[in-house]
N, C-alpha and C positions, 0 to 999 in steps of 0.2 A: 626740457621739452623743446623739440625742434620748432623753428619759427613758423613752419607751415601747418602746425598742429593747433587745434583749438580744443579747449576743455569744455565739455558740456555737462552740466549738473542740474538735476531736477529731483523733485520730491514726488513720491507715489504713496498712496494708501497701502497699508500692510497687505491687504488682500491682493492687490495688483503685483506687489513684490513676490508674494507666494505664487501667483500665477506665472510670473516670469521664471521663477526658479523651477516650477513644474515643467514648463516648456523646455527649459535648458536641459533638465533631466531627461525628458522624453526624447529630445533631439540629440543627446550626447554632446551638448555644447558646454564648454568649460568656463567661458567668460561672458559677462554681459555685453562686452564690446562685440564678441562674435555673434551673439544673439541679435544685436542691433544691426550688424552688417548683413546677416541673413535676412532679417525682416526688410531692410532697405532694398536688397536685391529683388525680393519677391514683389514689393510694392512698385519698384521701378519697372519690372516686367509687366505688371498688371496695368500700370498707367500707359505704357507703350502700346499694349494690346488694345486698350480702350481708344487711344488716339487713332489706331488703325481701323476702328469701327467694329472690333471684335467683342464678343461677350465672353467673360471668364466663367467657366463651369467646372464643377466637380462631377466626374463620371463614375457611375456604378456599372461596370461592364457586365457583371453577372445578371443584373436585373434590366439591363439596357435602359437605364434612366440617367438623367443628369439634373443637377441643381445649380442654378446661377450663384456665383459668388457675389454677395451683396455687402458693400462697404460704402459709407457716406462719401468718402473721397472719390470713389470710382463713379458714382452717379453724377459728380460735378465735372467729369472729364468729357469733353465733346470731341467727336471724331474730326480729324483734320482732313479737309477735302482739297 
């Protein structure tokens, strides 16, 4: 393993592992590493948007409705002024 690489290992309940595998399947993701990289990319974007004072939403264009994306980590991020 290259010296700039770190190994991370953790345990999850079986139901969470099944959830990860389902998400990988639905997203066409082959490895858990790729799943984690995708999740980190999305979280990084979400935090950046919150720091800029924006609200993350899911938009239903057909019904002209939106729903705020709620996650505990995002509620702790304060806009940078």
